[in-house]
GUVEXMI-502508 format. One line per 8 residues: number of its first residue (from 1); their letters; for each residue z, y, x of N, C-alpha, C. Coordinates in nm, 4 decimals. Atoms other than C-alpha are relative to their C-alpha. Layout:
! GUVEXMI-502508
NUM> A> Z:Y:X:Z:Y:X:Z:Y:X | ...
***
This chain:
! GUVEXMI-502508
1> MLQASQKW> -0.0375:-0.1470:0.0442:0.0154:0.0130:0.0208:-0.0179:0.0877:0.0636 | 0.0429:-0.0937:-0.0519:-0.0950:0.3523:0.0999:0.1475:0.0541:0.0356 | -0.1136:-0.0510:-0.0255:0.2182:0.4956:0.2454:0.0251:0.1572:-0.0280 | -0.0016:-0.1048:0.0313:0.3334:0.8582:0.1284:0.0133:0.0840:0.1995 | 0.0002:-0.0535:-0.1339:0.3401:1.0990:0.4544:0.0178:0.1619:-0.0512 | 0.0303:-0.1605:0.0233:0.4395:1.4760:0.4971:-0.0480:0.0481:0.0260 | 0.1594:-0.0490:0.0026:0.0959:1.5280:0.5978:-0.0685:0.0675:-0.0743 | 0.0719:-0.0104:0.1067:0.0269:1.5160:0.2789:-0.0249:0.1732:-0.0652
9> NWIACAKS> -0.0262:-0.1300:0.0653:-0.0644:1.8377:0.1043:-0.0613:0.0246:-0.1276 | 0.0478:0.0037:0.1243:-0.1327:1.9329:-0.2574:-0.1312:0.1135:0.0332 | 0.0984:-0.1116:-0.0050:-0.4535:2.1621:-0.2974:-0.0409:0.0277:-0.1618 | 0.0468:-0.0310:0.0951:-0.5413:2.3702:-0.6048:-0.1020:0.0671:0.0350 | 0.0945:-0.0779:-0.0581:-0.8949:2.3864:-0.5222:-0.1194:0.0340:-0.1413 | 0.0458:-0.0440:0.0961:-1.0784:2.6239:-0.7069:-0.1990:-0.0080:0.0012 | 0.1289:0.0642:0.0515:-1.4722:2.4985:-0.6460:0.0432:-0.1359:-0.0454 | 0.0324:0.1355:0.0847:-1.3962:2.1557:-0.7951:0.1160:0.0149:-0.1375
17> NALLLDMG> -0.1277:-0.0259:0.0829:-1.1068:2.3416:-1.0197:0.0441:-0.1303:-0.0736 | -0.0777:0.1469:0.0107:-0.9182:2.0022:-0.9759:0.1080:0.0410:0.0819 | -0.1467:0.0140:-0.0513:-0.5722:1.9486:-0.8254:-0.0424:-0.1296:0.0935 | -0.0174:0.1100:-0.1173:-0.6319:1.7475:-0.4762:0.1155:-0.0383:0.0475 | -0.1450:0.0530:-0.0720:-0.4141:1.5525:-0.2309:-0.0627:0.0194:0.1459 | 0.0309:0.0469:-0.1031:-0.5196:1.6183:0.1125:0.0561:-0.0738:0.1009 | -0.1082:0.1079:-0.0582:-0.4054:1.2733:0.2993:-0.0491:0.0210:0.1398 | -0.0005:0.0245:-0.1130:-0.5178:1.3830:0.6317:-0.1493:-0.0967:0.0447
25> NEMIFCTP> 0.1067:0.1006:-0.0606:-0.8003:1.2188:0.8637:-0.1091:0.0034:-0.1038 | 0.1506:-0.0331:0.1055:-1.0738:1.4158:0.6127:0.0135:-0.1118:-0.1582 | -0.0389:0.0442:0.1529:-0.9142:1.1950:0.2991:0.0362:0.0686:-0.0687 | 0.0027:-0.0720:0.0965:-0.9371:1.3838:0.0345:0.0563:-0.0662:-0.1960 | -0.0554:0.0562:0.1705:-0.7492:1.2468:-0.3280:-0.0658:0.1191:-0.0994 | 0.0551:-0.0579:0.0995:-0.9656:1.3855:-0.6315:0.0917:-0.0044:-0.1459 | -0.0256:0.0755:0.0964:-0.7609:1.4006:-0.9093:-0.0437:0.0982:-0.1480 | 0.1179:-0.0641:0.1064:-0.8784:1.4750:-1.3082:0.0578:0.0961:-0.0442
33> YKIRNLTN> -0.1095:-0.0745:0.0696:-0.6542:1.7743:-1.3847:-0.0324:0.1304:0.0295 | 0.0624:-0.1734:-0.0699:-0.7978:2.1378:-1.3710:0.0851:0.0640:-0.0357 | -0.0841:-0.1589:-0.0875:-0.6289:2.4521:-1.2379:0.0890:0.0393:-0.1393 | -0.0962:-0.0844:0.0932:-0.5614:2.5932:-1.5824:0.1067:-0.0942:-0.0487 | -0.1379:0.0829:0.0520:-0.3229:2.2870:-1.6968:0.1002:0.0116:0.1592 | -0.0951:-0.0248:-0.0933:-0.1271:2.3295:-1.3695:0.1011:0.1115:-0.0300 | -0.1086:-0.1018:-0.0198:0.2307:2.4738:-1.2926:-0.0744:0.0996:0.0817 | -0.0140:-0.0634:-0.0606:0.2166:2.7838:-1.0967:0.0414:-0.0672:0.1420
41> DVLGNPAF> -0.0544:0.0180:-0.1137:0.3973:2.5799:-0.8693:-0.1033:-0.0358:0.1044 | 0.1273:0.1127:-0.0584:0.0697:2.3591:-0.7011:-0.0804:0.1430:0.0855 | 0.0895:-0.0960:-0.0556:-0.1214:2.7450:-0.6443:0.0142:0.0303:0.1260 | -0.0339:-0.0293:-0.1155:0.0480:2.7997:-0.3282:-0.0610:-0.1222:0.0952 | 0.0361:0.0986:-0.0819:-0.0988:2.4452:-0.2012:0.1060:-0.0722:0.0731 | -0.1168:0.0329:-0.0336:0.2553:2.3189:-0.1330:-0.0333:-0.1845:0.0939 | 0.0082:0.1349:-0.0308:0.3286:1.9729:0.0581:0.0151:-0.0614:-0.0981 | -0.0017:0.1255:0.0848:0.3462:1.6580:-0.0698:0.1522:-0.0039:0.0123
49> SLTDANFY> -0.0999:-0.0153:0.0108:0.7072:1.6855:-0.1152:0.0900:-0.1415:0.0152 | -0.0330:0.1303:0.0025:0.9789:1.4355:-0.0750:0.0559:-0.0747:-0.1320 | -0.0552:0.0205:0.1570:1.0719:1.4583:-0.4780:-0.1390:-0.1057:-0.0141 | 0.1403:0.0725:0.0302:0.6808:1.3478:-0.4715:-0.0286:-0.1911:0.0446 | 0.0367:0.1001:-0.0433:0.6921:1.0830:-0.2539:0.1028:-0.1027:-0.0391 | -0.0766:0.0987:0.0672:0.9777:0.8904:-0.4017:-0.0285:-0.0389:-0.1515 | 0.0773:0.0568:0.1215:0.7717:0.9555:-0.7350:-0.0707:-0.1194:0.0163 | 0.1328:0.0544:-0.0096:0.4986:0.8015:-0.6305:0.0232:-0.1732:0.0859
57> EQVSSYLD> -0.0588:0.1291:-0.0542:0.6796:0.5184:-0.4186:0.0274:-0.0541:-0.1564 | -0.0914:0.0651:0.1210:0.8923:0.4171:-0.7829:-0.1591:-0.0629:-0.0502 | 0.1052:0.0551:0.0871:0.5639:0.4202:-0.9469:-0.0732:-0.0973:0.0665 | 0.0977:0.1130:-0.0723:0.3425:0.2087:-0.6950:0.0852:-0.1687:-0.0062 | -0.0688:0.0749:0.0521:0.6352:-0.0541:-0.7092:0.0105:-0.0422:-0.1490 | -0.0153:0.0183:0.1738:0.6759:-0.0430:-1.0545:-0.1590:-0.1129:-0.0637 | 0.1799:0.0062:0.0421:0.2832:-0.1017:-1.0995:-0.0470:-0.1444:0.0895 | 0.0081:0.0943:-0.0484:0.2856:-0.3655:-0.8471:0.0719:-0.0859:0.0167
65> SFNLWNEA> -0.0787:0.0572:-0.0088:0.5065:-0.5418:-0.9841:-0.0611:-0.1679:-0.1298 | 0.0445:0.0830:0.1063:0.2753:-0.6689:-1.2500:-0.0905:-0.0453:0.0793 | 0.0878:0.1083:-0.0641:0.0436:-0.8519:-1.0118:-0.1666:-0.0110:-0.0837 | 0.0667:-0.0010:0.0740:-0.2469:-0.7100:-1.2283:-0.0979:0.0887:0.0866 | 0.1087:-0.1448:-0.0982:-0.4157:-0.3842:-0.9928:0.0219:-0.0831:0.1430 | -0.0179:0.0133:-0.1668:-0.5394:-0.4047:-0.6230:0.0665:0.1460:0.0804 | -0.0600:-0.1114:-0.0835:-0.3818:-0.1509:-0.3666:-0.0618:0.1179:-0.0526 | 0.0764:-0.1529:0.0573:-0.6606:0.1164:-0.4544:0.0202:0.0288:-0.1309
73> QICQMALN> -0.0355:-0.0437:0.1762:-0.5787:0.0907:-0.8433:0.0801:0.0497:-0.0011 | -0.2292:-0.0527:0.0488:-0.1949:0.1223:-0.8046:0.0292:0.1528:0.0628 | -0.0004:-0.1356:-0.0731:-0.2595:0.3939:-0.5360:-0.0327:0.1400:-0.1009 | 0.0994:-0.0390:0.0013:-0.5029:0.5487:-0.7156:0.1450:0.0839:-0.2082 | -0.0860:-0.0599:0.0872:-0.2517:0.5831:-1.0572:0.1322:0.0216:0.0166 | -0.1194:-0.0613:-0.0438:0.0397:0.6425:-0.8763:0.0028:0.1218:0.0352 | 0.0187:-0.1477:-0.0249:-0.0659:0.9468:-0.7249:-0.0765:0.1111:-0.1218 | 0.0479:-0.0724:0.1173:-0.2279:1.0630:-1.0690:0.1292:0.0316:-0.0959
81> ATAVKHYL> -0.1128:0.0348:0.0422:0.1088:0.9686:-1.2102:0.0999:0.1401:0.0551 | -0.0820:-0.1388:-0.0432:0.2961:1.2191:-0.9609:-0.0538:0.1054:-0.0114 | 0.0655:-0.1288:0.0389:0.0390:1.5181:-1.0341:0.0561:0.0386:-0.1292 | -0.0323:-0.0526:0.1298:0.0749:1.4892:-1.3821:0.2371:0.0232:-0.0020 | -0.1263:0.0060:0.0149:0.4630:1.4553:-1.3617:0.0915:0.1441:0.0429 | -0.0619:-0.1232:-0.0159:0.5575:1.7316:-1.1360:-0.0755:0.1447:0.0142 | 0.0508:-0.1443:-0.0098:0.2780:1.9902:-1.1779:-0.1269:0.0407:-0.0952 | 0.0662:-0.0534:0.1141:0.1094:1.9720:-1.4824:0.0898:0.0731:-0.1275
89> KPMLTKSW> -0.0797:-0.1245:0.0482:0.2083:2.2437:-1.7413:0.0338:-0.1136:-0.1135 | -0.0601:0.0988:0.1028:0.4135:2.1211:-2.0548:-0.0983:-0.0069:-0.0857 | 0.0885:0.0208:0.1320:0.2118:1.9966:-2.3516:0.0814:-0.0305:-0.1556 | -0.0713:0.0505:0.1651:0.2628:1.9670:-2.7623:-0.0611:-0.1803:0.0130 | 0.0911:0.1355:0.0396:0.2396:1.6270:-2.8702:-0.1179:-0.0135:-0.0948 | 0.1060:0.0128:0.0715:-0.0583:1.5099:-3.0219:0.0177:-0.1477:-0.0876 | -0.0624:0.1361:0.0172:0.1257:1.2298:-3.2262:-0.1230:-0.0574:-0.1592 | 0.0708:0.0380:0.1280:-0.1234:1.2528:-3.5320:-0.1725:-0.1305:0.0183
97> FFELYQGT> 0.0703:0.0717:-0.0589:-0.4107:1.0210:-3.3635:0.0840:-0.1516:0.0006 | -0.0671:0.1308:0.0207:-0.1505:0.7476:-3.3610:0.0617:-0.0447:-0.1045 | -0.0683:0.0722:0.0882:-0.0184:0.4838:-3.5572:0.1723:0.0136:0.0100 | -0.1358:-0.0147:-0.0152:0.3597:0.4866:-3.6277:0.0417:-0.1491:0.0393 | -0.0442:0.1343:-0.0393:0.5295:0.1214:-3.4528:0.0973:0.0136:-0.0895 | -0.0697:0.0417:0.0678:0.6842:-0.0196:-3.7070:0.1087:-0.1256:0.0281 | -0.0738:0.1076:-0.0864:0.8520:-0.2992:-3.5093:0.1495:0.0629:0.0129 | -0.1429:-0.0464:-0.0542:1.2195:-0.3370:-3.3887:0.0248:-0.0088:0.1136
105> EPSVDAII> -0.0086:-0.0072:-0.1294:1.1769:-0.4042:-3.0651:-0.0348:0.1156:0.0662 | 0.0535:-0.0942:-0.0857:1.1723:-0.0959:-2.8761:-0.0260:0.0229:0.1287 | 0.0341:0.0054:-0.1508:0.9522:-0.0275:-2.5260:0.1492:0.0247:0.0997 | -0.0429:0.0496:-0.1663:1.1251:-0.1210:-2.2150:-0.0587:0.0570:0.0823 | 0.1561:-0.0224:-0.1428:0.8361:-0.0379:-2.0061:-0.0542:0.0860:0.0122 | 0.0608:-0.1211:0.0386:0.6797:0.2412:-1.9191:-0.1666:-0.0224:0.0071 | 0.0967:-0.0231:0.0231:0.3647:0.0971:-1.9213:-0.0103:-0.0626:-0.1589 | -0.0283:-0.0038:0.1583:0.3014:0.0603:-2.3529:-0.1212:-0.0385:-0.0408
113> QLKSKKEM> 0.0791:-0.0179:0.0608:0.0929:0.0572:-2.6017:-0.0332:0.1205:-0.1467 | 0.0001:-0.0863:0.0959:-0.0561:0.3230:-2.8198:-0.1064:-0.0266:-0.0929 | 0.1487:0.0198:0.0767:-0.2933:0.2671:-3.1225:-0.0452:0.0702:-0.1234 | 0.0680:-0.1121:0.0501:-0.4976:0.4757:-3.2269:-0.0867:-0.0320:-0.1520 | 0.0640:0.0818:0.0610:-0.7067:0.4495:-3.5530:-0.1104:-0.0798:0.0049 | 0.1158:0.0377:-0.0351:-0.9751:0.3129:-3.3542:0.0242:-0.1001:0.0400 | -0.0102:0.0733:-0.0857:-0.8199:0.0773:-3.1272:0.1558:0.0247:0.0810 | -0.0954:0.0155:-0.0794:-0.5096:-0.0314:-2.9158:-0.0228:-0.0161:0.1319
121> GQFLIVDH> 0.0416:-0.0438:-0.1470:-0.4954:0.0971:-2.5572:0.1457:0.0016:0.1112 | -0.0895:0.0226:-0.0786:-0.2707:0.0559:-2.2488:0.0383:0.1899:0.0899 | -0.0254:-0.1205:-0.0980:-0.0823:0.3748:-2.1005:0.0704:-0.0297:0.0703 | -0.1448:-0.0226:-0.0425:0.1875:0.4712:-1.8629:0.0423:0.1407:-0.0247 | -0.1074:-0.1386:0.0463:0.4596:0.7127:-1.9666:0.0380:0.0136:0.1431 | -0.0717:-0.0758:-0.1210:0.5278:0.9264:-1.6877:0.1229:0.0699:-0.0053 | -0.1246:-0.0948:0.0215:0.7599:1.1409:-1.8292:0.0354:-0.0543:-0.1634 | -0.0365:0.0568:0.1019:1.0060:1.0638:-2.1212:0.1064:0.0802:-0.0300
129> TNEGSVCI> -0.1403:-0.0551:0.0284:1.2696:1.2504:-2.3269:0.0241:-0.0816:-0.1356 | -0.0439:0.0832:0.1521:1.4471:1.2028:-2.6812:-0.0954:-0.0032:-0.1200 | 0.0799:-0.0696:0.1366:1.1820:1.3992:-2.8850:-0.1580:-0.0795:0.0801 | 0.1213:0.0631:-0.0312:0.8494:1.2364:-2.6851:-0.0375:-0.0678:0.1251 | 0.0660:0.0655:-0.1380:0.6224:1.0490:-2.3710:-0.1133:0.0585:0.0018 | 0.1135:-0.0839:-0.0548:0.4093:1.2206:-2.1479:-0.0809:-0.1670:0.0383 | 0.0617:0.1473:-0.0282:0.1391:0.9064:-2.1159:-0.1420:0.0462:0.0852 | 0.0766:-0.0180:-0.0830:-0.1316:0.8777:-1.8743:-0.0895:-0.1593:-0.0753
137> CLEECYSL> 0.1196:0.1222:0.0333:-0.4419:0.6760:-2.0181:-0.0842:-0.1120:0.0913 | 0.0192:0.0741:-0.0501:-0.4900:0.3330:-1.8497:-0.1537:-0.0395:-0.0254 | 0.1497:0.0420:0.0051:-0.8520:0.2647:-2.0011:-0.0834:0.0663:0.0365 | 0.1184:-0.0916:-0.0345:-1.1626:0.3599:-1.9017:-0.0325:0.0981:-0.1038 | 0.0251:-0.0786:0.0722:-1.2351:0.5100:-2.2161:0.0720:-0.0682:-0.1540 | -0.0612:0.0411:0.1124:-1.0169:0.5295:-2.5405:-0.0401:0.1112:-0.1107 | 0.0262:-0.0774:0.1165:-1.1208:0.6248:-2.8791:0.1338:0.0604:-0.0765 | -0.1302:-0.0647:0.0715:-0.8319:0.8476:-3.0551:-0.0608:0.0324:-0.1444
145> DDNFELKQ> 0.0477:0.0453:0.1451:-1.0939:0.8700:-3.3767:-0.1376:0.0144:0.0262 | 0.1458:-0.0240:0.0147:-1.4429:0.9367:-3.4483:-0.0416:0.0819:0.0925 | 0.0641:-0.1439:-0.0449:-1.4760:1.2743:-3.2458:0.0463:-0.0090:0.1325 | -0.0975:-0.0030:-0.1084:-1.2233:1.2644:-2.9628:0.0109:-0.1252:0.0681 | -0.0620:0.1243:-0.1053:-1.1548:1.0187:-2.6643:0.0430:0.0551:0.1093 | -0.0128:-0.0497:-0.1969:-0.9992:1.0276:-2.3317:-0.0470:-0.1338:0.0402 | 0.1363:0.0794:-0.1243:-1.1403:0.9344:-2.0270:0.1255:-0.0847:0.0631 | -0.1371:0.1182:-0.0809:-0.8996:0.6633:-1.7801:0.0555:0.1468:0.0895
153> FEVIKVLN> -0.1114:-0.0467:-0.0570:-0.6067:0.8844:-1.6381:0.0109:0.1635:-0.0834 | -0.0515:-0.1042:0.1145:-0.6040:1.1676:-1.9283:0.1277:0.0268:-0.0367 | -0.1700:-0.0081:0.0572:-0.2735:1.2386:-2.0311:-0.0388:0.0974:-0.1758 | -0.0509:-0.0428:0.1036:-0.1327:1.2746:-2.3839:0.1301:0.0154:-0.0470 | -0.1178:0.0223:0.0412:0.1895:1.3441:-2.5346:0.0243:-0.0340:-0.1640 | 0.0023:0.0780:0.1267:0.3151:1.1270:-2.8183:0.1434:0.0280:-0.0130 | -0.1051:0.0265:0.0453:0.6343:1.1107:-3.0415:0.0112:-0.1641:0.1066 | -0.0763:0.1522:-0.0121:0.8513:0.8127:-2.9464:-0.0487:-0.1106:-0.1021
161> DRIYPLII> 0.0133:0.0772:0.1048:0.7765:0.6433:-3.2625:-0.1380:-0.0571:-0.0143 | 0.1383:0.0630:0.0481:0.4107:0.5913:-3.1965:-0.0088:-0.0947:0.1442 | 0.0183:0.0799:-0.1143:0.4930:0.3673:-2.8852:0.0075:-0.1535:-0.0447 | 0.0221:0.1185:0.0403:0.4101:0.0344:-2.9071:0.0254:-0.0726:0.1777 | -0.0496:0.0420:-0.1302:0.6402:-0.2109:-2.6512:-0.1788:-0.1325:0.0479 | 0.0843:0.1211:-0.0295:0.4093:-0.4854:-2.4467:0.0947:-0.1082:-0.0131 | -0.1358:0.1248:0.0330:0.5867:-0.8041:-2.6009:0.0004:-0.1097:0.0824 | 0.0189:0.1063:-0.1244:0.4587:-1.0222:-2.3400:-0.1127:0.0661:0.1482
169> KSELQKRA> 0.0707:-0.0744:-0.0843:0.3899:-0.8611:-2.0090:-0.1507:-0.0927:0.0360 | 0.1544:0.0682:-0.0215:0.1061:-1.1649:-1.9391:-0.1152:0.0328:-0.0898 | 0.1081:-0.0277:0.0954:-0.0904:-1.0595:-2.2329:-0.0849:0.1601:0.0481 | 0.0485:-0.1090:-0.0495:-0.1382:-0.7080:-2.0533:-0.1257:-0.0438:0.0584 | 0.1237:0.0564:-0.0567:-0.4965:-0.7424:-1.9354:-0.0416:0.1067:0.0856 | 0.0209:-0.0714:-0.0916:-0.6545:-0.5807:-1.6113:-0.0939:0.0679:-0.0331 | 0.0854:-0.0848:0.0471:-0.7763:-0.2618:-1.7319:-0.0379:0.1324:0.0524 | -0.0291:-0.0891:-0.0574:-0.7104:-0.0016:-1.5157:-0.1056:0.0120:0.1248
***
């Protein structure tokens, strides 16, 4: 797994209108997050902090425990999750796209499912409060309804009563 380094640096790149991570040795990771959706904290191109590194390592280790993704996929998911957790502006919930979870077993994992009127999809919870959860889409493309879709790693916030747990981890399919 790619280890975080104190030499890494976040870059709010006006040219690509995205948040980048300069990893040194001419290696740049490009997130899908637009500058207008980022907090002002990232505009000064901060170093990849100890807080960033700890969260990145935690997410990487968690995702690796599923034994479903290769190291490059885990790295990509964990770096995007870190960017969302620390640098994405707060967002409003958009729960109307999703069906209520009617079950009795609450979700205890960060990999969860959301059910739109069109399909069931897998998401990674990046931030969780009593009111709602900020989730990253792990599907290549996920239809919210006939007119809207999420692409892989796009973010949505939902009320927690929309979260479907992964009942059996072995049913999780390799999609990311």
